[in-house]
C-alpha positions in Angstrom: 75.3 148.9 -4.5 74.4 151.0 -1.5 75.4 154.7 -1.5 77.5 156.3 1.3 74.4 157.9 2.6 72.6 154.6 2.8 75.5 153.0 4.6 75.5 155.9 7.1 71.8 155.4 7.7 72.4 151.8 8.4 75.2 152.7 10.8 72.8 155.0 12.7 70.2 152.2 12.8 72.9 149.8 14.1 73.9 152.4 16.7 70.3 152.5 18.1 70.2 148.8 18.3 73.5 148.6 20.1 72.4 151.2 22.7 69.2 149.3 23.4 70.8 145.9 23.8 73.7 147.2 25.8 71.3 148.9 28.2 69.2 145.7 28.6 71.9 143.0 28.7 75.2 144.5 29.7 74.6 147.5 32.1 72.3 145.5 34.5 75.1 142.9 34.8 77.9 145.4 35.4 79.5 144.8 38.8 77.4 141.6 39.2 78.7 139.1 36.6 81.1 136.4 37.7 84.1 135.8 35.5 84.7 132.5 33.7 87.5 131.2 31.6 87.4 129.8 28.1 89.6 127.0 26.8 92.2 129.4 25.7 92.4 131.1 29.1 90.6 134.3 28.2 87.7 135.6 30.3 84.0 135.7 29.5 81.0 136.6 31.6 77.2 136.0 31.4 76.9 139.5 30.0 79.2 138.5 27.0 77.1 135.4 26.3 73.7 137.0 26.7 74.4 140.1 24.7 76.0 138.0 21.8 72.8 135.9 21.8 70.7 139.1 21.5 72.9 140.5 18.7 72.9 137.2 16.9 69.1 137.3 16.8 68.7 141.0 16.0 71.4 141.9 13.5 70.2 139.8 10.5 66.9 141.8 10.7 68.9 145.0 10.0 71.1 143.4 7.1 71.2 139.8 5.9 74.2 137.8 6.8 75.6 135.4 9.5 76.9 136.7 12.7 80.5 135.9 13.6 81.2 136.6 17.3 84.1 136.2 19.7 82.1 133.9 21.9 82.1 131.1 19.3 84.3 128.1 18.6 87.2 128.6 16.1 85.6 126.1 13.8 82.3 128.0 13.7 84.0 131.3 13.2 86.0 129.9 10.2 82.9 128.5 8.7 81.0 131.7 9.0 83.9 133.7 7.6 84.0 131.5 4.5 80.3 131.7 4.0 79.9 135.4 4.7 81.6 137.0 1.8 78.4 138.7 0.5 77.5 139.9 3.9 78.8 139.2 7.4 78.3 140.7 10.9 81.5 140.7 13.0 80.8 141.3 16.7 82.6 141.5 20.1 79.7 141.8 22.6 82.1 143.1 25.3 85.6 144.3 24.2 87.5 144.7 27.4 85.9 141.9 29.4 88.7 142.0 32.1 87.8 145.7 32.7 84.1 144.8 32.8 84.6 142.0 35.2 86.7 144.0 37.5 84.4 147.1 37.6 86.7 149.2 35.4 84.4 151.5 33.3 86.2 151.1 30.1 84.8 148.5 27.8 82.6 148.5 24.6 80.3 146.7 22.2 82.1 146.5 18.8 80.1 145.5 15.7 80.9 145.8 12.0 79.1 144.7 8.8 81.5 143.3 6.2 81.0 142.8 2.4 83.8 141.0 0.6 85.5 140.7 3.9 85.8 144.5 4.2 83.9 146.7 6.8 81.2 148.8 5.3 79.7 150.3 8.5 80.3 149.8 12.2 79.7 150.9 15.7 81.8 151.0 19.0 79.8 151.8 22.0 80.8 152.4 25.7 77.6 152.0 27.7 79.2 153.5 30.8 80.1 156.9 29.2 77.3 156.7 26.6 79.9 157.4 23.9 78.9 155.9 20.6 81.5 155.9 17.8 80.3 155.0 14.4 81.3 155.2 10.7 80.2 154.2 7.2 82.5 153.7 4.2 82.8 156.9 2.3 80.5 158.8 4.8 82.8 159.7 7.6 83.2 158.9 11.3 81.3 160.3 14.2 81.0 160.4 18.0 77.4 160.9 19.2 76.7 162.7 16.0 79.8 165.0 16.0 82.2 164.4 13.1 85.7 163.0 13.9 88.4 163.9 14.7 87.5 166.0 17.7 90.9 167.8 17.8 93.9 168.1 15.5 96.4 166.3 17.7 100.2 166.0 17.3 101.9 166.7 14.0 105.2 165.1 14.9 106.0 161.8 16.7 108.0 163.5 19.4 104.8 165.3 20.5 102.4 162.3 20.2 100.5 160.5 23.0 100.7 156.8 22.1 98.4 153.9 22.9 100.8 150.9 23.3 100.0 147.3 24.6 103.5 146.2 25.8 102.6 142.7 26.8 102.0 141.5 23.2 105.1 143.0 21.4 108.6 141.6 21.2 110.9 142.1 24.2 113.3 144.0 22.1 110.8 146.4 20.8 109.3 146.8 24.2 112.8 147.7 25.6 113.3 150.2 22.8 110.0 151.9 23.5 110.6 151.9 27.3 114.1 153.2 27.3 114.0 155.5 24.2 110.4 156.3 23.5 109.9 158.3 20.4 106.7 159.9 21.6 105.7 162.3 24.4 103.7 159.9 26.6 102.1 156.5 26.5 98.7 155.0 27.6 97.0 151.5 27.7 93.4 151.2 28.5 92.4 147.5 28.1 89.8 147.8 25.3 91.3 147.6 21.8 88.0 148.7 20.1 87.9 151.9 22.2 91.6 152.6 21.7 91.1 152.6 17.9 88.3 155.1 18.4 90.5 157.2 20.6 93.0 157.5 17.8 90.1 158.5 15.4 89.0 161.2 17.9 92.4 162.6 18.4 92.6 161.5 22.0 95.6 159.3 21.1 97.9 160.1 18.2 99.5 156.8 17.4 98.8 153.2 18.4 100.6 149.8 18.6 99.2 146.5 19.7 101.0 143.2 19.2 98.0 140.8 18.9 94.4 141.5 17.9 91.7 139.4 16.5 89.3 140.4 13.7 86.5 141.5 16.1 88.9 143.7 18.0 89.4 146.0 15.0 86.8 145.3 12.4 84.7 148.4 13.4 87.6 150.5 15.0 89.8 150.5 12.0 86.9 151.6 9.7 86.2 154.5 12.1 89.8 155.4 12.2 90.1 155.3 8.4 86.9 157.4 7.9 88.3 160.0 10.4 91.4 160.5 8.2 93.7 158.1 10.0 95.8 155.2 8.7 96.6 151.7 9.9 98.3 148.5 8.8 99.3 145.1 10.2 102.6 145.3 12.1 104.1 142.8 9.5 103.0 145.0 6.6 100.1 142.7 5.6 96.4 143.2 5.4 94.4 143.5 8.6 91.3 141.7 7.3 92.9 138.3 7.2 90.1 136.3 8.8 89.1 135.2 12.3 91.9 132.6 12.9 94.8 135.2 12.5 96.1 137.3 15.4 97.5 140.5 14.0 99.9 143.0 15.3 98.6 146.5 14.3 100.1 150.0 14.0 97.9 153.1 13.4 98.1 156.9 13.6 95.6 159.8 13.4 97.1 161.2 10.2 99.0 159.8 7.2 102.1 161.9 8.0 102.3 160.8 11.5 101.6 157.2 10.4 104.6 157.3 8.1 106.9 158.6 10.9 105.6 156.1 13.4 105.9 153.1 11.0 109.4 154.1 10.0 110.5 154.3 13.7 109.0 150.8 14.4 110.7 149.3 11.3 114.0 150.7 12.4 113.7 149.4 16.0 111.9 146.1 15.6 
């Protein structure tokens, strides 16, 4: 079994690969790629397709295992999840495609390597800001080599800055948060993977999203956990439930703040 140091070395090797492919396949298409729609109505661009193709070819050379990506059919995703228990790459070539397609410089490549369906190391990289968040199980989380978190953040919910995606939570909970917010202020940026990392860095204190897929959080939740944060599915279940399950998620930068945030949500849902 690999040591924490070996996993961290692999995370850094992955980081280097992600930077290279993002610079070659994503950045040259920024502000140039036309938007297209998948069968479910979500957006994709040529940059999503071409970067996923490059990662699908390159990642098994770093670690063995199939590559499960967002830009695949549901049937293919389910098959790879079933076959990949001993090693599986989970990737979102561009998390925040709407931002990318509209020229908003807040999107990221998100990649995690899973064993027994649990993330062992991962990277979230914003090619516009050149910010690379990465982590390895048992070895900590980092931003461009600096250990996370970057700052202490709020110690009480009333002082917290929250990341909240209102459009995917219930109307009742949304009304409660809008009328009687328990936190100091709220933000929503349009890239789930980067929002997880912002909690890990201390830029956000708590987080709520009503519907994320596996590739939205596989890397981000590991980065948060390794930074000392805590997360769970909104219904109390496990996050790593497979590619077919859309999960509501709650998270916080510290266990104490997580307990307060979760208790408030349970009381007002």
